[in-house]
C-alpha positions as CSV (number, residue, x, y, z in Angstrom):
1,D,209.2,-45.7,-40.3
2,I,205.9,-44.7,-41.6
3,N,205.9,-41.3,-39.6
4,R,209.0,-40.2,-41.3
5,L,207.6,-41.1,-44.9
6,A,204.6,-39.2,-44.1
7,I,206.5,-36.1,-43.1
8,R,208.8,-36.3,-45.9
9,H,206.2,-36.7,-48.8
10,I,202.7,-35.4,-47.7
11,P,203.8,-31.7,-47.4
12,P,205.2,-31.7,-50.9
13,A,202.5,-33.6,-52.4
14,V,200.0,-31.1,-51.0
15,K,202.1,-28.2,-52.2
16,S,202.4,-29.5,-55.6
17,M,198.7,-30.3,-56.0
18,I,197.8,-26.6,-55.0
19,A,200.5,-25.3,-57.3
20,Q,199.2,-27.5,-60.2
21,N,195.7,-26.2,-59.8
22,G,196.7,-22.5,-59.6
23,W,195.6,-22.3,-55.9
24,E,197.2,-20.7,-53.0
25,L,197.4,-22.6,-49.6
26,D,195.1,-19.9,-48.1
27,D,192.5,-20.7,-50.7
28,V,191.7,-23.9,-49.0
29,E,189.1,-23.5,-46.5
30,L,189.2,-26.8,-44.8
31,F,191.9,-29.6,-44.9
32,V,190.6,-33.2,-44.3
33,P,193.6,-35.2,-43.4
34,H,194.1,-39.1,-42.9
35,Q,194.3,-39.4,-39.2
36,V,196.5,-42.3,-37.7
37,T,197.3,-40.3,-34.6
38,R,196.5,-36.7,-33.3
39,S,200.2,-35.9,-32.9
40,I,201.2,-36.7,-36.3
41,T,198.1,-35.2,-37.9
42,E,198.9,-31.8,-36.1
43,R,202.7,-32.0,-36.9
44,L,201.9,-32.5,-40.4
45,M,199.6,-29.5,-40.6
46,R,202.4,-27.3,-38.9
47,I,205.0,-28.5,-41.3
48,G,202.6,-27.8,-44.1
49,G,202.0,-24.1,-42.7
50,V,198.1,-25.0,-42.1
51,P,196.6,-23.7,-39.1
52,L,194.9,-26.4,-37.1
53,E,191.6,-24.5,-37.1
54,K,191.5,-25.2,-40.8
55,A,192.0,-29.0,-40.3
56,M,188.9,-31.2,-39.8
57,I,190.5,-33.6,-36.9
58,T,188.2,-36.3,-35.7
59,I,190.6,-38.9,-34.3
60,H,189.6,-38.0,-30.7
61,K,186.1,-38.9,-31.7
62,Y,186.6,-42.2,-33.5
63,G,190.2,-43.3,-33.0
64,N,192.3,-44.6,-35.9
65,T,189.5,-45.6,-38.7
66,A,192.3,-46.3,-41.3
67,T,191.2,-45.5,-44.6
68,A,187.7,-44.6,-43.4
69,S,189.0,-41.5,-41.6
70,V,188.8,-39.1,-44.5
71,P,185.3,-39.6,-45.7
72,M,184.1,-39.9,-42.0
73,A,185.9,-36.5,-41.2
74,L,184.5,-35.1,-44.3
75,A,180.8,-36.4,-43.4
76,D,181.2,-34.6,-39.9
77,A,182.5,-31.4,-41.5
78,V,179.4,-31.3,-43.6
79,E,177.3,-32.0,-40.7
80,E,179.0,-29.3,-38.4
81,G,178.3,-26.6,-41.3
82,R,182.1,-26.2,-42.0
83,V,181.6,-27.1,-45.7
84,K,179.4,-25.0,-47.8
85,R,178.5,-24.6,-51.4
86,D,181.6,-23.5,-53.2
87,S,183.8,-24.5,-50.3
88,K,187.5,-25.1,-51.3
89,I,188.5,-28.3,-49.5
90,M,191.5,-30.7,-49.5
91,L,191.6,-34.4,-48.9
92,V,194.8,-35.8,-47.8
93,G,195.3,-39.7,-47.6
94,G,198.4,-41.6,-46.9
95,A,198.7,-45.4,-46.6
96,S,201.2,-48.1,-45.6
97,G,203.6,-48.9,-48.2
98,F,203.8,-45.6,-48.8
99,S,201.3,-43.9,-50.9
100,V,199.9,-40.5,-50.7
101,G,196.6,-39.1,-52.4
102,V,195.6,-35.6,-52.5
103,I,192.3,-34.2,-53.8
104,L,191.2,-30.7,-54.2
105,L,187.4,-30.1,-54.3
106,V,185.0,-27.2,-54.9
107,L,181.6,-28.2,-53.2
């Protein structure tokens, strides 16, 4: 099922992207994940060793907005002041099929 695929593939993709860019997990100030359900989002954060307070979780506000969840959550993070100049953030997306995308940004 899709949740098992997400749990199997997203944490290694995140760790790989961080390592390839010479960052440490603690360098990332904000994680902006794709959000299908709150429970799977929180589970992925725990498995990846990311404190929930470092995640921009908005599913309670918008519901499952599919591929729009990452840019919507990022916009909320900017609006709420959680993202500032030179902030190191990670965008993480997953999609049916199954594909994973990870982007590191310094704003």
